Backbone as numpy.savetxt, mean C-alpha at the origin, in Angstrom:
# Nx Ny Nz CAx CAy CAz Cx Cy Cz
8.31 -15.35 -22.24 7.07 -14.57 -22.31 6.76 -13.63 -21.14
6.15 -12.63 -21.43 5.70 -11.52 -20.48 4.72 -12.03 -19.60
4.71 -12.06 -18.17 3.55 -12.52 -17.42 2.54 -11.35 -16.98
1.42 -11.39 -17.06 0.45 -10.21 -16.65 0.87 -9.95 -15.13
0.63 -8.58 -15.02 0.70 -8.32 -13.76 -0.92 -8.65 -12.53
-1.68 -8.61 -13.51 -3.12 -9.01 -12.90 -3.50 -10.11 -13.75
-4.79 -10.82 -13.20 -5.13 -11.60 -14.07 -6.37 -11.01 -14.60
-6.76 -11.45 -15.96 -7.50 -11.12 -16.90 -9.29 -11.34 -16.67
-9.09 -12.51 -16.34 -10.60 -13.00 -15.87 -10.84 -12.64 -14.67
-12.26 -12.66 -14.64 -12.72 -12.12 -13.17 -12.50 -13.55 -12.19
-11.98 -13.38 -11.17 -11.61 -14.40 -10.19 -12.10 -14.20 -8.87
-12.46 -15.24 -7.96 -13.08 -15.13 -6.89 -11.72 -15.42 -5.87
-11.57 -14.01 -4.82 -10.30 -14.27 -3.99 -10.59 -13.98 -2.66
-11.80 -14.52 -2.24 -12.21 -14.08 -0.93 -11.40 -14.92 0.05
-10.67 -15.75 0.04 -10.06 -16.49 0.99 -8.94 -15.64 1.79
-8.39 -14.78 1.20 -7.42 -13.96 2.03 -8.18 -12.97 2.88
-7.66 -12.94 4.04 -8.56 -12.08 5.08 -7.12 -11.24 5.89
-7.23 -9.75 5.82 -6.08 -9.31 6.57 -6.55 -8.66 7.91
-6.08 -8.94 8.95 -6.25 -8.43 10.13 -5.45 -7.26 10.37
-5.90 -6.05 10.49 -5.28 -5.06 10.61 -5.07 -4.06 12.13
-5.71 -4.83 13.05 -5.87 -4.34 14.26 -5.33 -4.75 15.62
-4.17 -5.78 15.09 -3.38 -6.35 16.20 -2.33 -5.15 16.88
-2.24 -5.27 18.08 -1.65 -3.90 18.74 -0.29 -3.85 18.60
0.44 -5.04 18.71 1.94 -5.00 18.58 2.56 -4.98 16.90
1.56 -5.45 16.04 1.94 -5.45 14.73 2.48 -4.20 14.02
3.47 -4.41 13.17 4.29 -3.18 12.58 4.37 -3.43 11.07
3.39 -2.41 10.45 3.63 -2.62 8.90 4.80 -1.84 8.12
5.05 -2.18 7.29 6.29 -1.43 6.31 5.86 -1.19 4.91
5.95 -0.07 4.61 5.74 0.38 3.40 7.14 0.48 2.62
7.12 -0.30 1.40 8.72 -0.15 0.78 8.26 0.30 -0.75
9.06 0.97 -1.22 9.04 1.47 -2.67 10.24 1.27 -3.42
10.32 0.28 -4.37 11.61 0.03 -5.14 11.44 0.77 -6.55
12.39 1.27 -7.21 12.73 1.82 -8.33 13.64 1.28 -8.85
13.43 0.55 -10.38 14.42 -0.14 -10.94 14.97 0.70 -12.10
16.14 -0.15 -12.41 16.82 0.48 -13.61 15.75 0.20 -14.77
16.13 0.92 -16.04 15.15 1.04 -17.02 15.15 -0.49 -17.62
13.89 -0.72 -17.86 13.75 -2.50 -18.48 13.65 -3.67 -17.26
13.72 -3.10 -16.02 13.99 -4.31 -15.13 13.00 -4.63 -14.15
11.94 -3.81 -14.58 10.79 -4.10 -13.88 9.92 -5.50 -13.74
10.11 -6.06 -14.94 9.71 -7.40 -15.14 10.53 -8.16 -14.24
11.87 -8.13 -14.24 12.69 -9.00 -13.76 12.43 -8.96 -12.03
12.32 -7.78 -11.59 11.97 -7.49 -10.07 10.90 -8.21 -10.00
9.62 -8.17 -10.60 8.36 -9.03 -10.33 8.63 -10.41 -10.34
9.13 -10.93 -11.23 9.45 -12.29 -11.42 10.30 -12.92 -10.11
11.09 -11.92 -9.66 12.17 -12.47 -8.48 11.18 -12.35 -7.21
10.24 -11.47 -7.20 9.43 -11.41 -5.93 8.63 -12.42 -5.99
7.79 -12.72 -7.34 6.85 -13.89 -7.55 7.39 -15.20 -7.35
8.76 -15.55 -7.81 9.19 -16.88 -7.77 10.10 -17.21 -6.45
10.60 -15.99 -5.70 11.59 -16.27 -4.77 11.33 -15.57 -3.45
11.32 -14.20 -3.72 11.27 -13.31 -2.48 10.07 -13.15 -1.56
8.99 -13.69 -2.15 7.72 -13.71 -1.30 7.84 -14.98 -0.31
8.29 -15.97 -0.93 8.64 -17.40 -0.16 9.43 -17.16 0.67
10.74 -16.50 0.44 11.85 -16.04 1.56 11.19 -15.16 2.64
10.50 -14.52 2.39 9.86 -13.23 3.22 8.89 -14.41 4.46
8.35 -15.06 3.75 7.40 -16.02 4.60 8.34 -17.15 5.63
9.45 -17.35 5.04 10.34 -18.33 5.76 11.04 -17.58 6.94
11.09 -16.32 6.84 11.75 -15.46 7.94 10.90 -14.74 8.55
9.51 -14.92 8.56 8.53 -14.29 9.40 8.24 -13.07 9.16
8.04 -12.58 7.75 7.68 -11.51 7.19 6.47 -11.77 6.60
5.22 -11.43 6.93 3.90 -11.52 6.19 3.75 -10.40 5.16
3.50 -11.07 3.91 3.14 -10.26 2.70 1.79 -9.82 2.80
1.50 -8.61 2.68 0.16 -7.86 2.66 -0.43 -7.54 1.05
0.46 -6.60 0.61 0.01 -6.50 -0.92 1.17 -5.89 -1.79
0.98 -5.92 -2.95 2.25 -5.84 -3.83 1.45 -4.88 -5.22
1.78 -3.90 -5.47 1.30 -3.00 -6.61 2.30 -2.60 -7.48
1.76 -2.07 -8.78 2.48 -1.43 -9.64 1.64 -0.15 -9.95
2.57 0.93 -9.96 1.62 2.09 -10.36 1.31 2.19 -11.78
0.07 2.90 -12.09 -0.62 2.79 -13.39 -0.10 3.95 -14.18
0.23 5.05 -13.76 0.66 6.24 -14.69 2.26 6.48 -14.75
2.56 7.20 -15.84 3.64 7.79 -15.97 4.85 6.92 -15.84
6.39 7.43 -15.65 7.31 6.77 -15.60 7.36 5.44 -14.38
6.68 5.97 -13.42 6.40 4.81 -12.27 5.90 3.52 -12.60
5.15 3.54 -13.72 4.45 2.25 -14.26 5.54 1.34 -14.96
6.54 1.97 -15.16 7.66 1.30 -16.09 8.40 0.88 -14.86
8.81 1.45 -14.05 10.04 1.16 -13.12 9.65 1.05 -11.57
8.55 1.18 -10.88 8.12 0.95 -9.54 7.40 -0.06 -9.02
7.61 -0.77 -8.05 7.07 -1.80 -7.32 6.62 -1.12 -5.91
5.56 -1.08 -5.29 5.09 -0.65 -3.99 4.53 -1.78 -3.43
5.02 -1.89 -1.89 4.39 -3.04 -1.41 4.35 -2.83 0.13
3.79 -3.58 0.72 3.50 -3.48 2.22 3.56 -4.75 2.99
4.42 -5.06 4.01 4.51 -6.41 4.68 4.33 -5.95 6.16
4.00 -7.12 6.82 3.76 -6.98 8.34 4.58 -7.66 9.23
5.18 -6.99 10.37 6.10 -7.90 11.15 5.18 -7.70 12.69
5.84 -8.70 13.26 5.38 -8.83 14.81 5.32 -7.57 15.56
6.70 -6.99 15.40 7.30 -5.78 16.14 8.34 -5.55 15.42
8.92 -4.12 15.88 10.10 -3.50 15.11 11.38 -4.52 15.30
11.36 -5.15 16.70 12.47 -5.90 16.91 12.51 -7.14 15.93
11.36 -7.55 15.49 11.08 -8.72 14.88 11.34 -8.41 13.26
11.25 -7.35 13.02 11.33 -6.85 11.73 12.89 -6.74 11.49
13.61 -6.32 12.50 14.97 -6.22 12.23 15.65 -7.26 12.12
15.20 -8.32 13.39 15.71 -9.79 13.07 15.40 -10.42 11.87
14.28 -10.23 11.20 13.75 -11.12 9.92 14.56 -10.69 8.87
14.73 -9.04 8.75 15.67 -8.64 7.64 16.89 -9.00 7.87
17.63 -9.24 9.00 19.05 -10.03 8.85 18.92 -11.03 8.58
17.94 -12.11 8.77 17.93 -13.28 8.40 17.74 -13.51 7.00
16.93 -12.86 6.65 16.56 -12.65 5.13 17.89 -12.27 4.38
18.61 -11.27 4.72 19.96 -10.93 4.04 20.71 -11.75 4.01
21.08 -12.54 4.92 22.36 -13.55 5.18 21.78 -15.00 4.52
20.66 -15.09 4.31 20.02 -16.40 3.73 20.83 -16.80 2.43
21.60 -17.89 2.31 22.42 -18.37 1.22 21.13 -18.53 -0.19
20.08 -18.86 0.17 19.01 -18.85 -0.89 18.81 -17.55 -1.47
18.53 -16.65 -0.42 18.56 -15.11 -0.95 19.76 -14.76 -1.78
21.00 -14.99 -1.25 22.21 -14.33 -2.18 22.44 -14.95 -3.41
22.00 -16.38 -3.58 21.93 -17.02 -4.89 21.10 -16.11 -5.79
19.66 -16.21 -5.27 18.82 -15.64 -6.25 19.06 -14.24 -6.36
19.73 -13.58 -5.67 19.99 -11.93 -5.84 21.24 -12.04 -6.97
21.99 -12.94 -7.20 23.12 -12.91 -7.87 22.72 -13.36 -9.21
21.81 -14.56 -9.23 21.52 -14.87 -10.63 20.48 -14.25 -11.10
19.81 -13.37 -10.28 18.89 -12.40 -11.16 19.46 -10.97 -11.66
20.63 -10.98 -11.47 21.20 -9.73 -11.97 22.17 -9.92 -12.55
22.42 -11.19 -13.29 23.37 -11.44 -14.21 23.70 -10.51 -15.46
22.76 -10.11 -15.76 22.81 -9.07 -17.24 22.69 -7.39 -16.45
22.64 -7.12 -15.22 22.83 -5.82 -14.71 21.72 -5.82 -13.56
22.18 -4.53 -12.91 21.47 -4.35 -11.43 19.92 -4.04 -11.79
19.43 -4.43 -10.86 17.69 -4.57 -10.99 17.26 -3.34 -10.31
17.91 -2.95 -9.33 17.66 -1.55 -8.54 18.31 -0.43 -9.15
17.77 0.91 -9.41 18.41 1.89 -9.51 18.84 2.78 -8.13
18.31 2.56 -7.04 18.67 3.13 -5.76 18.18 2.22 -4.78
18.57 2.63 -3.37 17.94 1.83 -2.33 16.73 1.87 -2.23
16.12 0.70 -1.69 14.36 0.99 -1.36 14.08 1.95 -0.31
13.01 2.69 -0.58 12.35 3.42 0.45 11.67 2.85 1.29
11.73 2.84 2.65 11.01 2.13 3.44 10.49 3.11 4.93
9.00 2.53 4.88 8.19 3.71 5.98 7.57 2.81 7.11
8.04 2.60 8.17 7.26 1.76 9.20 6.14 2.36 9.90
4.96 1.55 9.99 3.82 2.40 10.19 2.84 1.42 11.45
2.07 1.85 11.81 0.98 1.22 12.79 -0.32 1.38 12.41
-1.29 0.61 12.34 -2.66 0.90 11.96 -3.34 1.60 12.85
-4.25 2.67 12.34 -5.08 3.78 13.20 -6.12 2.59 13.78
-6.67 3.21 14.76 -7.72 2.55 15.55 -9.17 2.35 14.72
-9.01 3.18 13.48 -10.25 3.23 12.65 -10.09 2.31 11.34
-8.60 1.75 11.16 -8.21 0.84 10.09 -9.23 -0.29 10.04
-9.80 -0.90 8.59 -10.73 -2.01 9.04 -10.08 -3.32 8.96
-10.62 -4.23 8.87 -9.99 -5.69 8.43 -10.43 -5.98 7.09
-9.58 -6.10 6.29 -9.79 -6.18 4.73 -9.90 -7.66 4.52
-10.87 -7.86 3.76 -11.48 -9.18 3.16 -11.49 -9.24 1.58
-10.87 -10.08 0.71 -10.71 -9.82 -0.67 -12.33 -10.41 -1.11
-12.90 -9.58 -2.07 -13.97 -9.98 -2.61 -13.79 -10.48 -4.18
-14.36 -9.81 -5.12 -14.07 -10.23 -6.38 -13.33 -9.33 -7.14
-12.64 -9.70 -7.83 -11.40 -9.00 -8.42 -11.52 -9.24 -10.03
-11.19 -8.03 -10.63 -10.89 -8.16 -12.23 -10.03 -7.13 -12.49
-9.84 -7.18 -13.91 -8.76 -6.59 -14.42 -8.85 -4.86 -14.45
-10.16 -4.62 -14.27 -10.77 -2.91 -14.14 -10.11 -2.46 -12.81
-10.12 -3.17 -11.71 -9.73 -2.83 -10.23 -8.45 -2.14 -10.11
-8.75 -0.86 -9.39 -7.56 -0.09 -9.16 -7.17 0.21 -7.60
-6.20 0.36 -7.09 -6.12 0.81 -5.84 -5.31 2.18 -5.66
-5.50 2.86 -4.56 -5.08 4.25 -4.52 -4.68 4.54 -3.41
-3.20 4.85 -3.08 -2.40 5.09 -1.95 -2.10 6.70 -2.00
-2.70 7.12 -0.64 -2.92 8.64 -0.57 -1.87 8.79 0.78
-1.32 9.68 0.63 -0.68 10.26 2.02 -0.79 11.64 2.03
-1.18 11.80 3.26 -1.72 13.27 3.67 -0.88 13.83 4.93
-0.47 15.14 4.68 0.39 15.78 5.69 -0.33 16.84 6.47
-0.97 16.66 7.49 -1.56 17.58 8.46 -0.84 18.58 8.93
-1.62 19.92 9.04 -0.96 21.09 9.54 -0.37 20.76 11.01
0.59 21.47 11.43 1.11 21.24 12.66 -0.10 21.15 13.96
-0.07 20.24 14.73 -0.89 19.80 15.71 -2.34 19.19 15.12
-2.29 18.96 13.78 -4.00 18.72 13.38 -4.15 17.40 13.06
-3.16 16.49 13.23 -3.20 15.00 12.93 -4.43 14.44 13.85
-4.56 14.68 15.09 -5.57 14.17 15.77 -7.06 14.48 15.13
-7.07 15.80 14.73 -8.38 16.33 14.24 -8.66 15.59 12.79
-7.41 15.25 12.12 -7.80 14.84 11.11 -8.05 13.13 11.25
-7.58 12.59 12.07 -7.93 11.32 12.46 -9.42 11.00 12.89
-9.89 12.14 13.65 -11.28 12.01 13.91 -12.20 12.22 12.91
-11.88 13.29 11.77 -12.60 13.25 10.87 -12.90 12.26 9.94
-11.67 11.32 9.85 -11.95 9.99 9.08 -12.43 9.09 9.95
-12.19 8.84 11.16 -12.64 8.02 12.26 -14.57 8.17 12.04
-14.68 9.15 12.32 -16.38 9.75 12.45 -17.19 9.83 11.31
-16.31 10.31 10.11 -17.07 10.76 8.89 -16.47 10.05 7.70
-15.31 10.28 7.32 -14.81 9.99 5.85 -14.80 8.77 5.48
-14.51 7.78 6.55 -14.51 6.41 6.17 -15.96 5.86 5.64
-16.79 6.34 6.26 -18.32 5.94 6.17 -18.68 6.46 4.92
-18.46 7.89 4.49 -18.70 8.59 3.15 -17.84 7.94 1.99
-16.54 7.50 2.28 -15.98 6.60 1.26 -16.82 5.35 0.89
-17.35 4.75 1.88 -18.16 3.53 1.66 -19.36 3.92 0.74
-20.06 4.91 1.29 -21.31 5.75 0.57 -21.04 5.71 -0.72
-19.80 6.24 -1.33 -19.59 6.42 -2.56 -18.85 5.45 -3.37
-18.82 4.48 -2.78 -18.32 2.94 -3.66 -16.71 2.85 -3.45
-15.91 3.89 -2.48 -14.70 3.39 -2.50 -14.28 2.65 -0.87
-13.54 1.51 -1.32 -13.61 0.77 -0.25 -12.28 0.78 0.39
-12.19 0.99 1.74 -11.08 1.13 2.50 -10.34 -0.13 2.57
-8.97 -0.06 2.40 -8.22 -1.30 2.42 -7.61 -1.10 3.93
-6.81 0.14 4.32 -6.29 0.19 5.66 -5.90 1.63 5.50
-5.62 2.10 6.98 -5.08 3.39 7.54 -4.05 3.33 8.32
-3.21 3.89 8.28 -1.72 3.86 9.29 -1.18 5.32 9.54
-0.47 5.19 10.33 0.45 6.40 10.82 1.99 5.84 10.70
2.82 6.77 9.93 4.40 6.20 10.51 4.70 6.26 11.82
5.50 5.55 12.14 6.07 5.43 13.32 7.35 6.18 13.75
8.06 6.49 12.86 9.16 7.48 13.24 8.99 8.82 12.72
9.47 9.69 13.73 9.39 11.27 13.49 10.38 11.61 12.23
10.15 12.53 11.42 9.04 13.42 12.00 7.44 13.19 11.27
7.44 12.26 10.61 6.29 11.75 9.97 5.33 11.54 10.51
5.55 10.97 11.99 4.90 10.27 12.86 3.85 11.64 13.45
4.42 12.76 13.54 3.50 13.76 14.01 2.52 14.35 13.15
2.38 13.84 11.82 1.64 14.78 10.89 1.13 13.97 9.67
1.70 12.36 9.71 1.17 11.84 8.26 0.25 10.94 8.49
-0.80 10.85 7.46 -1.66 9.40 7.37 -1.64 9.02 6.12
-1.22 7.63 5.88 -1.12 6.97 4.98 -2.66 6.21 4.75
-2.92 6.00 3.64 -3.97 4.92 3.52 -4.11 4.39 2.03
-4.52 3.14 1.76 -5.19 2.65 0.47 -6.81 2.32 0.28
-7.10 2.92 -0.39 -8.66 2.76 -1.09 -8.63 1.80 -2.21
-9.95 1.01 -2.36 -9.85 0.37 -3.77 -11.15 0.94 -4.40
-10.63 0.98 -5.84 -11.94 1.37 -6.92 -12.12 0.31 -7.61
-13.22 0.32 -8.30 -13.89 -0.90 -9.27 -13.09 -0.51 -10.64
-12.65 0.91 -10.85 -12.14 1.17 -12.22 -11.55 2.60 -11.95
-10.56 3.03 -12.95 -10.28 4.40 -12.85 -11.38 5.23 -13.32
-12.41 5.02 -13.93 -13.50 5.88 -14.44 -14.23 5.82 -12.95
-14.67 4.70 -12.19 -15.32 4.81 -11.16 -14.66 5.62 -10.19
-13.43 5.65 -9.99 -12.58 6.43 -8.94 -13.07 8.03 -9.36
-12.78 8.37 -10.52 -13.07 9.77 -10.91 -14.31 10.11 -10.32
-15.46 9.23 -10.34 -17.04 9.26 -10.37 -17.02 9.52 -8.86
-16.60 8.83 -8.05 -16.71 8.48 -6.81 -16.29 9.91 -5.82
-14.95 10.18 -6.38 -14.25 11.24 -5.82 -15.10 12.66 -6.11
-15.64 12.84 -7.35 -16.54 13.85 -7.61 -17.73 13.79 -6.69
-18.49 12.77 -6.36 -19.57 12.68 -5.65 -19.43 12.70 -4.15
-18.13 12.37 -3.82 -17.83 12.33 -2.47 -17.41 14.03 -2.38
-16.85 14.77 -2.90 -16.25 16.17 -2.71 -17.74 17.13 -2.89
-18.84 16.41 -3.41 -20.02 17.47 -3.65 -21.15 16.94 -2.65
-20.63 15.87 -1.61 -21.73 15.59 -0.74 -21.85 16.44 0.30
-23.12 17.10 0.67 -23.43 17.97 1.56 -22.51 17.61 3.17
-22.82 16.07 3.24 -22.61 15.64 4.68 -20.86 15.60 4.81
-20.13 15.72 3.59 -18.84 15.84 3.78 -18.63 17.31 3.82
-19.09 18.13 3.36 -18.90 19.53 3.32 -19.15 19.76 4.72
-20.08 19.46 5.25 -20.41 19.81 6.61 -19.26 19.14 7.68
-18.83 18.06 7.55 -18.08 17.44 8.34 -16.73 18.03 8.37
-16.13 18.31 7.12 -15.01 19.12 6.83 -14.83 20.49 7.43
-16.04 21.35 7.33 -15.94 22.50 7.79 -16.10 22.25 9.58
-16.66 21.47 9.99 -16.68 21.20 11.67 -15.36 20.48 12.07
-14.57 19.97 11.26 -13.68 19.09 11.77 -12.36 19.79 12.56
-12.25 21.08 12.08 -10.96 22.03 12.57 -9.98 21.63 12.08
-9.69 20.61 11.01 -8.69 20.11 10.64 -7.74 21.46 9.67
-8.90 22.17 8.77 -8.52 23.36 7.94 -7.66 22.65 6.78
-6.93 23.62 6.17 -6.08 22.88 5.02 -4.73 22.17 5.70
-4.87 21.00 4.60 -3.63 20.01 4.98 -2.39 20.93 4.75
-1.38 20.63 5.36 0.12 21.13 4.98 0.23 21.26 3.73
0.23 20.24 3.02 0.27 20.00 1.15 -0.59 19.40 0.73
-0.91 19.55 -0.47 -1.89 18.77 -1.08 -1.59 17.03 -1.01
-2.55 16.42 -0.69 -2.37 14.65 -0.59 -1.60 14.42 -1.93
-0.57 13.16 -1.70 0.13 12.66 -2.84 -0.73 11.46 -2.97
-1.18 11.23 -4.19 -1.80 10.21 -4.86 -1.06 9.43 -5.71
-1.37 8.07 -5.57 -0.89 7.06 -6.54 -1.55 6.02 -6.86
-2.30 5.69 -8.11 -2.98 4.94 -8.62 -2.29 3.68 -9.08
-2.76 2.52 -8.58 -1.89 1.38 -8.57 -2.63 -0.13 -9.03
-2.13 -1.12 -9.84 -2.62 -2.29 -9.97 -2.14 -3.25 -9.12
-2.90 -4.26 -8.55 -2.20 -5.27 -7.95 -1.46 -6.26 -8.91
-0.39 -6.62 -8.49 0.55 -7.91 -9.34 -0.17 -9.05 -8.98
0.20 -9.93 -9.81 -0.51 -11.34 -9.79 0.05 -11.87 -8.87
0.97 -11.65 -7.79 1.48 -12.33 -6.72 0.69 -11.77 -5.44
0.05 -10.60 -5.64 -0.43 -9.98 -4.37 -1.57 -10.74 -3.78
-1.27 -10.54 -2.30 -2.44 -11.15 -1.40 -3.62 -10.49 -1.46
-3.49 -9.23 -1.39 -4.62 -8.18 -1.67 -5.03 -7.90 -3.07
-6.30 -8.10 -3.50 -6.57 -7.69 -4.66 -7.53 -7.00 -4.86
């Protein structure tokens, strides 16, 4: 029987609290692409085994999502984990990869064919100084998350950060968009110009309404003009996502 990726009934999940401001913590954004028809297998492996093994080896799970649109809805898992440091991440991944329990699960879960179509994509990140501490509220089947990646023009990342810190985050809240977290990649070249963040909407329709109101807000227009950011180097990459049923962030 296929397990749902989200709970259908409204549930209270307020016990999960994610502190994003610890100085030494390193976050890791990972994107997995499966072979055709293997996304359920991947989710089952994470739900029943991988998440527990991560905890065993000092890797803290933050959130797990599946895109809502197009081919990615059928073959992609996006997740974020947290490490105490970059060295801790290296040690944890080494221990995880050599764990006999993981080797057994990896082998048994792929008796009918390989799950992943290619190597996972990995981006190490640090939380920005304006990233909030996230606490779950009420969640239901309509909730959607949005992963957005901005590439600032050369030398403009500081100005982009200032605009988010002083204006954008508050305006998101004004228009019903809940900030989950904001990060910068740690490795060049992306560390010089990329901002990665996740926001939460009450529904896909609510997202469209919120963005329309945000863009039309006179305070946003004033802040955008005064910020000196100018045009981004390229349009923001946006991915709408649903939290899996084993995600801590809902």
